[in-house]
C-alpha positions as CSV (number, residue, x, y, z in Angstrom):
1,M,167.5,126.6,134.5
2,R,168.1,129.9,136.3
3,E,166.6,133.1,134.9
4,R,168.8,135.0,132.5
5,T,169.1,138.8,132.2
6,V,168.7,139.4,128.4
7,T,167.1,137.5,125.5
8,I,168.7,137.6,122.1
9,F,165.9,136.8,119.6
10,V,166.6,135.9,116.0
11,T,164.2,135.1,113.2
12,V,165.7,132.5,110.9
13,Y,164.8,131.8,107.3
14,N,167.2,129.8,105.0
15,I,170.5,131.2,106.5
16,E,172.1,127.8,107.1
17,K,175.5,128.9,105.7
18,H,175.8,131.8,108.1
19,L,174.7,130.2,111.4
20,D,178.0,128.7,112.4
21,R,179.6,132.2,112.3
22,F,176.6,133.6,114.2
23,F,177.0,131.1,117.0
24,E,180.7,131.7,117.2
25,C,180.0,135.4,117.7
26,L,177.6,134.4,120.5
27,K,180.2,132.2,122.2
28,A,182.7,135.0,122.2
29,Q,180.4,137.5,124.1
30,T,182.1,138.9,127.3
31,F,178.6,139.3,128.8
32,E,177.4,135.7,129.2
33,D,174.1,136.1,131.2
34,Y,171.9,135.7,128.2
35,E,169.6,133.3,126.5
36,V,168.9,133.0,122.7
37,L,165.5,132.6,121.2
38,M,165.7,131.3,117.6
39,I,162.4,131.4,115.7
40,D,162.8,129.3,112.6
41,D,160.3,130.6,110.1
42,G,159.8,127.4,108.1
43,S,163.3,127.2,106.6
44,V,163.6,124.8,103.7
45,D,167.4,124.4,104.1
46,N,169.1,123.0,107.2
47,S,168.8,126.1,109.3
48,L,166.5,124.4,111.8
49,A,168.9,121.4,112.2
50,V,171.9,123.7,112.8
51,C,169.9,125.7,115.4
52,K,168.9,122.5,117.2
53,K,172.5,121.2,117.1
54,Y,173.7,124.3,119.0
55,A,170.8,124.2,121.4
56,E,171.7,120.6,122.4
57,S,175.1,121.8,123.6
58,D,174.0,125.1,125.3
59,D,171.0,125.3,127.5
60,R,170.8,129.1,126.9
61,I,169.5,128.5,123.4
62,R,165.8,127.9,122.7
63,V,164.5,127.0,119.3
64,I,160.9,127.4,118.1
65,S,159.9,126.2,114.7
66,V,156.8,127.2,112.7
67,E,155.5,126.9,109.2
68,H,156.6,129.8,107.0
69,V,154.6,132.8,108.3
70,G,156.8,135.8,107.4
71,I,159.1,138.0,109.4
72,S,156.4,140.1,111.1
73,A,154.5,137.1,112.4
74,A,157.8,135.4,113.5
75,R,158.7,138.5,115.5
76,N,155.3,138.6,117.1
77,L,155.8,135.0,118.2
78,A,159.2,135.9,119.6
79,F,157.6,138.7,121.7
80,E,155.1,136.3,123.1
81,N,157.9,134.0,124.3
82,L,160.1,136.5,126.1
83,R,161.0,135.6,129.7
84,T,164.0,137.9,130.6
85,P,163.9,141.6,131.7
86,Y,165.8,142.8,128.6
87,V,165.8,142.0,124.9
88,T,168.0,142.6,121.9
89,S,167.6,141.4,118.3
90,L,170.2,140.1,115.9
91,D,170.1,139.1,112.3
92,G,171.5,135.6,111.9
93,D,173.5,136.4,108.8
94,D,175.3,139.5,110.4
95,R,178.3,139.7,112.7
96,F,178.8,141.4,116.0
97,D,181.8,142.0,118.3
98,K,182.5,140.3,121.6
99,D,181.4,143.3,123.6
100,Y,178.1,143.8,121.8
101,L,176.0,142.8,124.8
102,K,178.3,144.2,127.4
103,H,178.2,147.7,126.0
104,L,174.4,147.7,125.7
105,M,173.9,146.3,129.2
106,D,176.5,148.7,130.7
107,A,174.7,151.6,129.2
108,E,171.3,150.5,130.6
109,E,172.9,150.0,134.0
110,K,174.5,153.5,133.9
111,T,171.4,155.4,132.6
112,G,168.4,153.3,133.3
113,A,167.2,154.1,129.8
114,D,164.2,152.2,128.3
115,M,166.0,152.0,125.0
116,V,169.7,151.9,124.2
117,L,171.1,152.5,120.7
118,S,174.6,151.5,119.5
119,N,176.3,152.0,116.2
120,V,176.4,149.9,113.0
121,I,179.1,149.3,110.3
122,L,178.0,148.2,106.9
123,V,180.4,145.6,105.4
124,Y,180.5,143.5,102.2
125,E,180.5,139.7,102.3
126,D,184.4,139.6,102.4
127,G,184.4,141.8,105.5
128,T,185.5,145.0,103.7
129,E,183.9,148.1,105.3
130,R,181.5,149.9,103.1
131,N,180.5,152.7,105.4
132,R,179.5,153.5,109.0
133,F,176.0,154.5,109.9
134,M,175.8,158.2,111.0
135,P,177.6,158.6,114.4
136,R,175.8,160.5,117.2
137,E,177.3,161.9,120.3
138,A,176.7,159.6,123.3
139,G,174.1,160.7,125.8
140,C,170.8,160.0,127.4
141,Y,167.7,161.8,126.1
142,S,164.5,162.3,128.1
143,R,161.0,162.1,126.6
144,D,160.8,165.9,126.6
145,E,163.7,165.8,124.1
146,F,162.0,163.3,121.8
147,P,160.3,165.9,119.5
148,A,163.8,167.2,118.6
149,L,165.7,163.9,118.8
150,L,163.4,161.5,116.9
151,P,163.4,163.3,113.5
152,K,167.2,163.2,113.6
153,L,167.3,159.5,114.4
154,L,164.8,158.8,111.7
155,I,166.8,160.7,109.1
156,E,169.9,158.9,110.3
157,E,168.0,155.6,109.8
158,R,168.7,154.5,113.4
159,L,165.1,153.5,113.8
160,N,164.9,151.4,110.6
161,Y,166.2,148.2,112.3
162,L,165.9,146.2,115.5
163,Y,169.6,145.1,115.9
164,A,172.1,147.3,117.8
165,K,169.5,148.1,120.4
166,L,168.4,147.1,123.8
167,Y,164.8,147.0,124.8
168,K,162.9,146.4,128.1
169,T,160.7,143.3,127.9
170,E,157.8,144.9,129.9
171,L,157.5,147.6,127.1
172,L,158.0,145.3,124.2
173,R,155.9,142.3,125.1
174,D,152.6,143.7,123.9
175,V,154.0,145.2,120.7
176,R,152.6,143.6,117.6
177,V,152.8,144.2,113.8
178,E,150.3,143.1,111.2
179,P,151.6,139.7,109.7
180,D,151.3,141.0,106.1
181,V,154.0,143.7,106.7
182,M,157.0,142.3,104.9
183,Q,159.2,145.4,104.8
184,G,159.5,148.2,107.4
185,S,158.2,146.1,110.3
186,D,161.4,147.1,112.2
187,T,160.3,150.8,112.0
188,M,156.8,150.0,113.1
189,I,158.0,148.0,116.1
190,N,160.4,150.8,117.2
191,F,157.7,153.5,117.1
192,K,155.1,151.3,118.8
193,Y,157.7,150.6,121.5
194,L,158.4,154.3,121.9
195,K,154.9,155.0,123.1
196,N,155.9,154.3,126.7
197,V,159.6,155.0,126.6
198,R,160.8,157.6,129.1
199,S,164.4,157.9,127.9
200,I,166.8,156.8,125.1
201,A,170.5,156.3,125.6
202,V,172.9,156.5,122.7
203,I,176.4,155.0,123.0
204,E,179.5,155.5,120.8
205,D,180.4,151.9,120.3
206,Y,180.5,150.3,116.9
207,D,179.8,146.6,117.7
208,Y,177.4,145.5,115.0
209,Y,178.3,144.6,111.4
210,Y,175.5,144.6,108.9
211,V,176.6,142.4,106.0
212,Q,175.7,143.5,102.5
213,Y,175.0,140.3,100.4
214,Q,174.3,140.1,96.7
215,K,170.9,138.9,97.5
216,R,169.1,139.5,100.8
217,S,165.8,137.8,101.6
218,V,163.5,140.8,102.0
219,T,165.5,143.8,101.1
220,S,166.4,142.5,97.6
221,Y,162.8,142.5,96.5
222,M,162.4,144.3,93.1
223,G,158.6,144.4,92.7
224,K,156.9,147.4,91.1
225,D,154.7,147.8,94.2
226,Y,157.8,148.6,96.3
227,F,156.8,152.2,96.8
228,K,153.2,151.4,97.8
229,R,154.4,148.8,100.4
230,L,156.9,151.1,101.9
231,Y,154.6,154.1,101.8
232,R,152.4,152.1,104.1
233,I,155.2,152.4,106.7
234,N,155.6,156.1,106.2
235,R,151.8,156.6,106.5
236,F,152.0,154.8,109.8
237,L,154.8,157.2,110.9
238,L,152.7,160.2,110.1
239,D,149.7,158.8,112.0
240,I,151.6,157.6,115.1
241,T,153.8,160.7,115.5
242,A,150.7,162.8,115.3
243,E,149.1,160.6,117.9
244,Y,152.1,161.0,120.2
245,G,152.4,164.7,119.6
246,W,155.7,164.5,117.8
247,L,154.6,165.5,114.3
248,N,156.4,168.9,114.2
249,E,158.1,170.5,111.1
250,E,161.3,168.5,111.6
251,M,159.4,165.2,111.8
252,Q,157.3,166.1,108.7
253,Q,160.4,166.8,106.8
254,A,162.1,163.5,107.9
255,I,159.0,161.5,106.8
256,D,158.7,163.4,103.5
257,F,162.4,162.7,102.8
258,R,161.8,159.0,103.5
259,I,158.9,159.0,101.0
260,L,160.9,160.7,98.3
261,H,163.9,158.5,99.0
262,V,161.7,155.4,98.6
263,G,160.2,156.9,95.5
264,V,163.6,157.4,93.8
265,N,164.8,153.9,94.9
266,T,161.6,152.5,93.3
267,L,162.5,154.2,90.0
268,R,165.9,152.6,90.2
269,R,164.3,149.2,90.7
270,I,161.9,149.8,87.9
271,A,164.9,150.7,85.6
272,K,166.6,147.4,86.6
273,S,163.5,145.3,85.9
274,S,163.1,143.2,82.8
275,D,159.9,145.1,81.8
276,P,159.7,146.8,78.4
277,R,160.9,150.4,78.5
278,Q,157.4,151.8,77.9
279,A,156.1,149.7,80.8
280,K,159.0,151.1,83.0
281,Y,157.9,154.7,82.0
282,S,154.3,153.8,83.0
283,F,155.3,152.4,86.3
284,G,157.6,155.3,87.1
285,E,154.9,157.8,86.2
286,E,152.5,156.0,88.6
287,V,155.0,156.4,91.4
288,V,155.9,160.1,91.0
289,N,152.3,161.1,90.2
290,S,150.9,159.4,93.3
291,E,149.3,161.7,95.8
292,E,151.9,160.5,98.4
293,Y,155.0,161.3,96.4
294,R,153.7,164.5,94.8
295,T,152.5,165.9,98.2
296,S,155.9,165.2,99.8
297,Y,157.7,166.7,96.8
298,Q,155.6,169.9,96.9
299,R,156.2,170.3,100.7
300,Q,160.0,169.7,100.4
301,E,160.9,171.1,97.0
302,S,162.7,174.0,98.6
303,Q,164.8,171.6,100.7
304,R,166.5,170.0,97.7
305,A,170.0,170.9,99.0
306,A,169.2,169.2,102.4
307,F,167.9,166.2,100.6
308,R,171.0,165.9,98.5
309,E,173.3,166.3,101.5
310,R,171.5,163.4,103.2
311,Y,171.1,161.0,100.3
312,H,173.9,162.2,97.9
313,Y,171.5,162.5,95.0
314,D,168.6,164.8,93.9
315,M,164.9,164.5,94.3
316,V,163.2,163.4,91.1
317,A,160.5,165.9,90.2
318,P,157.1,164.7,88.8
319,G,157.6,164.8,85.0
320,D,161.3,163.9,85.2
321,E,160.9,160.2,85.8
322,K,161.4,159.1,82.2
323,A,164.7,161.0,81.9
324,F,165.8,159.5,85.3
325,I,164.9,156.0,84.2
326,D,166.8,156.5,80.9
327,R,169.9,157.6,82.8
328,Q,169.6,154.6,85.1
329,I,169.3,152.2,82.1
330,A,172.3,153.9,80.5
331,I,174.3,153.4,83.7
332,L,173.4,149.8,83.9
333,E,174.3,149.2,80.3
334,D,177.7,150.8,80.9
335,I,178.3,148.6,83.9
336,K,177.5,145.5,81.8
337,K,179.9,146.7,79.1
338,D,182.6,147.2,81.6
339,E,182.0,143.7,83.0
340,R,182.1,142.1,79.6
341,R,185.4,144.0,78.9
342,K,186.8,142.8,82.2
343,R,185.9,139.2,81.5
344,L,187.4,139.4,78.0
345,R,190.6,141.0,79.2
346,E,190.9,138.2,81.8
347,K,190.6,135.6,79.1
348,C,192.7,137.2,76.3
349,P,196.4,138.1,76.1
350,D,197.0,141.9,76.5
351,V,198.0,142.3,72.8
352,V,194.8,140.6,71.6
353,F,192.7,142.8,73.8
354,R,194.4,146.0,72.5
355,I,193.8,144.9,68.9
356,W,190.1,144.2,69.6
357,R,189.7,147.6,71.3
358,G,191.4,149.3,68.4
359,I,189.1,147.7,65.8
360,K,186.1,148.7,67.8
361,N,187.3,152.3,68.1
362,M,188.0,152.5,64.4
363,L,184.4,151.3,63.7
364,G,183.0,153.8,66.1
365,R,181.3,151.1,68.2
366,S,183.1,151.5,71.5
């Protein structure tokens, strides 16, 4: 088989029902000089069989199967098996347009950049658009511009994922992430890759659709150690940007904002958990009183308006976590009530529903 130009690598774990759509997107690509490297990470459904079926009919598709080792180890394995000059990554349960590869490769040919970034649209399962990741004016940025550029890309979350990017294999092949990193490995990979990157090209095309599912394998995790596990990534960012000479005031703020954002999301997850309320308070207090969260809060307290503009909610001050958890619980209870009312209204005639609502209002229980 002749050498191809770009490898599309995909880590696969129990996504059987999405793979037919994934391969249809591949077949539609206007840039056809690619190969596909599917790393099946010990799927227990029929994902491996589906991948092998498509590989039998297309010699551009390679399949490697391993016992379940986790996403970071599976990616490390993919990097060890690259054999084309360029690389891009896709998630097997997402969608991408027919010109996805063409736009990335055209940008590399035009600019010679070591890294190309395109844009992402967040959609629901039914295809309805939820929002578009922050746009950025197209251009090519040299390494001298990285201290100003990278904090912005970090705040815009463009470095939080591997998809919608083109890499050069010679710079990616030796990148590795510790196998026990289950969340945030994308960010680690991108910053390790950036060590030898001379330029970054940003293109205007929106070709990649990140599909928001009710349950997503890694990102749906609700454990109380969520903050600690993601703080590990932010600690890595502090260390590696200092090593590269990029830890300026803007980068410090970007990383602090990430830490505070993860902290607030952890409080939301704690509020949703089935733990008793006192346990939720205890877990929440542990998060906001941690040295990591408190230090970031103290550094950025005066930047509350900028934080609100970015994330559309306020920082949670140490000491306010109980009130925040209470508000989240109340919101969740209201949502459940609305869902019950909706189900009841769907089942009952309109007149019966109005009578029921009237009785509840008279009793003061609505």
